[in-house]
C-alpha positions as CSV (number, residue, x, y, z in Angstrom):
1,M,142.9,63.6,57.6
2,S,145.3,65.4,59.8
3,A,146.0,69.5,59.9
4,L,149.3,68.9,58.3
5,A,148.2,66.6,55.6
6,K,144.9,69.4,54.8
7,D,147.9,72.0,54.5
8,D,149.7,69.9,51.9
9,E,146.5,69.4,50.3
10,I,145.8,73.6,50.4
11,L,149.6,74.0,49.1
12,E,149.4,71.8,46.1
13,E,146.4,73.1,45.0
14,L,147.5,76.9,45.6
15,K,150.9,75.9,43.4
16,H,148.6,74.5,39.8
17,I,146.7,78.1,40.5
18,R,149.8,80.1,40.1
19,T,150.9,77.6,37.1
20,L,147.7,78.1,35.5
21,L,147.7,81.9,36.5
22,E,151.5,82.1,34.3
23,P,151.2,84.1,31.2
24,K,152.5,81.3,28.7
25,P,155.4,83.2,26.1
26,A,153.9,84.3,22.8
27,P,154.7,82.4,19.7
28,P,157.3,83.0,17.8
29,A,156.0,86.0,14.9
30,P,155.8,83.5,11.6
31,P,158.4,83.7,9.1
32,P,157.9,86.4,6.2
33,K,156.4,84.9,3.2
34,K,158.6,84.5,0.7
35,G,157.7,86.5,-2.9
36,L,158.5,89.5,-4.7
37,W,154.4,90.5,-3.6
38,N,155.0,90.2,-0.5
39,E,158.4,91.2,0.1
40,F,156.8,94.3,-1.2
41,M,153.3,95.1,0.6
42,D,155.8,94.2,3.9
43,F,158.1,96.7,2.5
44,L,154.9,99.4,1.8
45,S,153.3,99.0,5.0
46,K,156.7,99.1,7.2
47,Y,157.8,101.8,6.0
48,R,153.6,104.0,5.5
49,V,155.4,104.5,1.6
50,M,151.5,105.4,0.8
51,G,151.4,108.0,3.9
52,L,154.2,109.7,2.6
53,A,153.7,109.7,-1.0
54,V,149.9,111.2,0.0
55,A,152.1,113.5,1.9
56,F,154.4,114.9,-0.7
57,I,151.8,115.2,-3.2
58,I,149.9,117.9,-0.5
59,G,153.0,120.0,0.0
60,V,152.8,120.2,-3.8
61,Y,150.2,120.9,-4.6
62,L,150.2,123.8,-1.1
63,G,153.8,125.3,-2.4
64,G,152.2,125.8,-6.1
65,L,148.9,127.4,-3.9
66,V,151.1,130.1,-2.5
67,Q,153.0,130.7,-4.7
68,A,150.5,131.8,-6.4
69,L,149.2,133.3,-3.6
70,V,152.8,135.4,-3.4
71,K,153.0,136.1,-6.8
72,D,149.5,137.1,-7.1
73,L,148.6,139.1,-4.1
74,I,151.4,140.0,-1.9
75,L,153.5,141.3,-4.4
76,P,151.3,143.2,-6.3
77,I,150.4,144.8,-2.8
78,I,154.4,145.5,-1.8
79,G,154.3,147.3,-5.4
80,L,151.5,149.4,-4.4
81,I,153.3,149.6,-0.7
82,I,157.0,150.9,-2.6
83,P,156.7,153.4,-5.2
84,G,158.7,152.5,-7.8
85,L,158.5,148.9,-7.9
86,G,156.3,147.2,-9.7
87,D,157.9,144.2,-10.2
88,L,159.5,142.7,-7.4
89,A,160.6,139.7,-9.7
90,T,162.8,142.5,-12.1
91,Y,163.7,144.0,-9.8
92,E,167.6,144.9,-10.1
93,I,170.8,146.1,-8.1
94,T,173.5,148.5,-9.4
95,F,176.7,148.3,-8.0
96,A,180.2,149.1,-8.8
97,Q,178.9,148.3,-12.6
98,Q,178.2,145.1,-12.2
99,I,173.6,144.7,-12.2
100,F,172.4,142.3,-9.7
101,R,168.8,140.4,-10.4
102,V,167.7,139.9,-6.8
103,G,163.6,140.0,-7.2
104,D,163.9,136.5,-8.4
105,F,165.6,135.3,-5.4
106,L,163.6,137.8,-3.4
107,V,160.3,136.5,-4.3
108,A,161.3,133.0,-3.8
109,L,162.8,134.0,0.0
110,I,159.0,135.8,0.7
111,T,156.8,132.5,-0.5
112,F,159.5,130.1,1.5
113,I,158.8,131.8,4.7
114,I,155.1,132.5,3.7
115,V,155.2,128.1,3.1
116,A,157.0,127.6,6.1
117,F,154.5,129.5,8.2
118,V,151.4,128.0,6.8
119,I,153.3,124.6,6.9
120,F,153.5,125.7,11.1
121,L,150.0,126.9,11.8
122,I,149.2,123.2,10.0
123,V,151.6,121.4,12.2
124,K,150.3,123.3,14.8
125,I,146.3,122.6,14.5
126,T,146.8,119.1,13.7
127,K,148.5,118.4,17.0
128,K,145.5,120.6,19.1
129,W,143.3,118.1,17.4
130,G,145.2,115.4,18.3
131,I,146.0,114.2,14.9
132,E,150.1,113.2,14.8
């Protein structure tokens, strides 16, 4: 066998190996299963509805917890610090013979600031722990 024929044989063998090593195209994704139940399950998994629902429920109760903390602990402390301000929720301002009841607004504002700060801390801690 000549050197040229041997080179051709090696070249053919390399071509054959190359075709074997080439990645095969991925099979097409199966069509989505029909039916209301399957579409519903696809919706739940695609949009992560369960995780969103759990986060919403936890957020509602966290808000309630912080609101109780503000009304029952922080506001009485503010009332002790600022003399004459026993209950911030009933605080009123009189201006030009008009009464402005700003107490509920102040309570809601303080509660919002504390809730936002608590959520900020939770997000910061979860990012530090690698939870996203």
